C-alpha positions as CSV (number, residue, x, y, z in Angstrom):
1,X,76.5,145.9,76.9
2,X,72.9,144.9,77.2
3,X,73.1,142.9,80.4
4,X,71.9,139.7,78.7
5,X,74.8,137.4,78.2
6,X,73.3,135.5,75.2
7,X,72.4,138.7,73.4
8,X,75.8,140.2,74.1
9,X,77.4,137.0,72.6
10,X,75.2,137.3,69.5
11,X,76.0,141.0,69.0
12,X,79.7,140.1,68.9
13,X,79.5,136.7,67.2
14,X,77.3,137.5,64.2
15,X,79.4,140.4,62.8
16,X,82.6,138.4,63.5
17,X,81.2,135.4,61.5
18,X,80.2,137.7,58.6
19,X,83.7,139.2,58.5
20,X,85.2,135.7,58.6
21,X,82.9,134.6,55.8
22,X,83.8,137.6,53.7
23,X,87.6,137.2,54.4
24,X,87.7,133.5,53.4
25,X,85.4,134.2,50.4
26,X,87.6,136.9,49.1
27,X,90.7,134.7,49.3
28,X,88.8,131.8,47.5
29,X,87.8,134.3,44.8
30,X,91.4,135.4,44.3
31,X,92.5,131.8,43.9
32,X,89.6,131.1,41.5
33,X,90.7,134.0,39.3
34,X,94.3,132.6,39.2
35,X,93.0,129.1,38.4
36,X,90.7,130.4,35.6
37,X,93.4,132.5,34.1
38,X,95.9,129.6,34.2
39,X,93.3,127.1,32.7
40,X,92.5,129.6,29.9
41,X,96.2,129.9,29.2
42,X,96.6,126.1,29.0
43,X,93.6,125.8,26.7
44,X,94.9,128.7,24.6
45,X,91.7,130.8,25.0
46,X,91.3,134.4,26.1
47,X,90.1,134.9,29.7
48,X,87.6,137.8,29.5
49,X,87.0,140.6,32.0
50,X,89.8,139.3,34.3
51,X,87.2,138.3,36.9
52,X,85.0,135.5,38.2
53,X,81.5,135.7,39.8
54,X,80.2,133.5,42.6
55,X,77.3,131.4,41.3
56,X,76.8,128.8,44.0
57,X,78.0,128.2,47.5
58,X,77.2,125.4,50.0
59,X,78.7,124.0,53.1
60,X,80.8,120.8,52.8
61,X,83.8,119.1,54.4
62,X,87.4,119.4,53.3
63,X,89.6,116.4,52.6
64,X,90.7,116.6,56.2
65,X,87.1,116.6,57.5
66,X,87.0,120.3,58.5
67,X,83.9,122.4,57.6
68,X,84.3,124.6,54.6
69,X,82.3,125.9,51.7
70,X,82.1,124.5,48.2
71,X,82.1,127.6,45.9
72,X,81.4,127.6,42.2
73,X,82.6,130.6,40.2
74,X,81.6,131.4,36.7
75,X,83.8,133.2,34.2
76,X,83.8,134.0,30.5
77,X,86.3,133.2,27.8
78,X,86.6,133.3,24.0
79,X,88.5,131.1,21.8
80,X,88.5,133.0,18.5
81,X,87.2,136.4,19.6
82,X,83.7,136.0,18.1
83,X,81.7,134.6,21.0
84,X,81.7,134.8,24.8
85,X,81.4,131.4,26.4
86,X,80.9,130.5,30.1
87,X,83.1,128.2,32.1
88,X,83.2,127.3,35.9
89,X,85.8,127.0,38.6
90,X,84.9,124.9,41.6
91,X,86.7,125.5,44.9
92,X,86.4,123.4,48.1
93,X,87.6,125.9,50.7
94,X,90.8,127.3,49.2
95,X,91.5,124.1,47.2
96,X,90.8,123.8,43.5
97,X,88.3,121.0,42.7
98,X,87.9,121.5,39.0
99,X,87.8,123.9,36.1
100,X,85.0,123.0,33.6
101,X,84.9,124.3,30.1
102,X,81.7,123.4,28.1
103,X,83.6,122.2,25.1
104,X,87.0,121.4,23.6
105,X,88.3,121.6,20.1
106,X,89.4,118.7,17.9
107,X,92.3,118.8,15.5
108,X,90.2,120.5,12.8
109,X,89.0,123.2,15.1
110,X,85.4,121.9,15.6
111,X,83.8,122.2,19.0
112,X,83.3,119.0,20.9
113,X,80.9,119.6,23.8
114,X,81.6,117.8,27.1
115,X,78.9,117.0,29.7
């Protein structure tokens, strides 16, 4: 290619790394949508827009010690159709860490905010 071995390696490695990052990210996003949809169904709220959006990503280690990314996805839901509320799905690699809703409802229907 260029005659410089290091430059040739970079020309191949950088695009390959970007494709791998996109590939693993798209799978993690698909799983986050499934988890968000399932959590909304369990909480008996409506999952809005049928999508999640990446809000944070940082490198971390998986439970086995392998390098992976901790991704936080935001999504919106409504419980009575009046307001849109935000919640989050946290994925470590392709493993669900948690689904966080900002509040829950008591037996009388009042919001109880969780921190």
